[in-house]
C-alpha angles and dihedrals in degrees: 000000000000091000091063094064096066089051093049091047092049091050091049091050091048091051092048091049090049089051091049090050092049092049091049091050092049092052094050096045090046091053092047096044107033091166093056131089112217107226102179143348116202137165116244102227115268095335094102088233128118121211116218119193116197137176118220131179090266095047144277125333137185122216133182129211144156126258094275095040088236090142129029122200123197110187146075122318117203126193100232093204096052103018088232115157099231094184095051090048092051093048090049092055092046091052096046111127137199101263093202091057092065112110097243091172085074093048130100099230126200123183126191125182113337091338093224095145111069134193134167116209129195103207141177121207092225095052110104091197089055090053092050093046092050093047087056093048089052088064094061126093126209094031138123114212118196111195117198111196107237112175105184106126105070134005090244089062089072093056091046095051091045090051089050091050091049092050121111090235106032096182093051092046091050093046091047089054098043102036102029103023091237109152117228114253101200117109110255092227103105125099110277140178094225096116091048091049093051090049090048092050091052091051091050092052098251094163094157139025133283097030112171141182131215121220090261090060098256115148122222134170137206136039101297116195118250090246089062098034103051094061089052092050092046092049091060092049091052092045091243120138112253119237 
């Protein structure tokens, strides 16, 4: 029984030291990044590093430091044994959303086959990567694609997306524009949710186009190839975590 007390004391001292390290790190990071909200400070196993997750006006960020916060590293951390991108995985978890909270009434929704695969895409008509991504999505069966109009690249994108929204057949007008480069002919003078969608995209951290979300709420960006995309879509259908 007596042997237990030194172990308990050591555990208590270790916990107190960890809290002291965390507090010191929080103070230093707060002084260096006054516009950031510190979400969490945690020690990364036996690496000697601490991971600091923060939220800034332009989105989430992950920083790394030592126990005294004498150095701060902003970059990508790779697990050398598994080649996992630990920073990317952490950012993905931080930016995961509630899929059911998306305003689908403002989406242009296309369903093919049974629609079991689902994806929500924030897209700009003047984004070449968006056009390529949507052209690839058009090749997939058994998928539901929700397009959220996100005109952030050029001023003319706003007029184009409003014209699409004011069209009699919004989905056709959008596909004509994105897949066939046919400009919408409707007058962009109806009531639209474009401003609200731009604000929503900003809140969700859509800092590039296309930004897209899987059914499990994970955020991704860029025109991923179908070979890489399909397994991600299927994993959410089968309720398996994506890699």
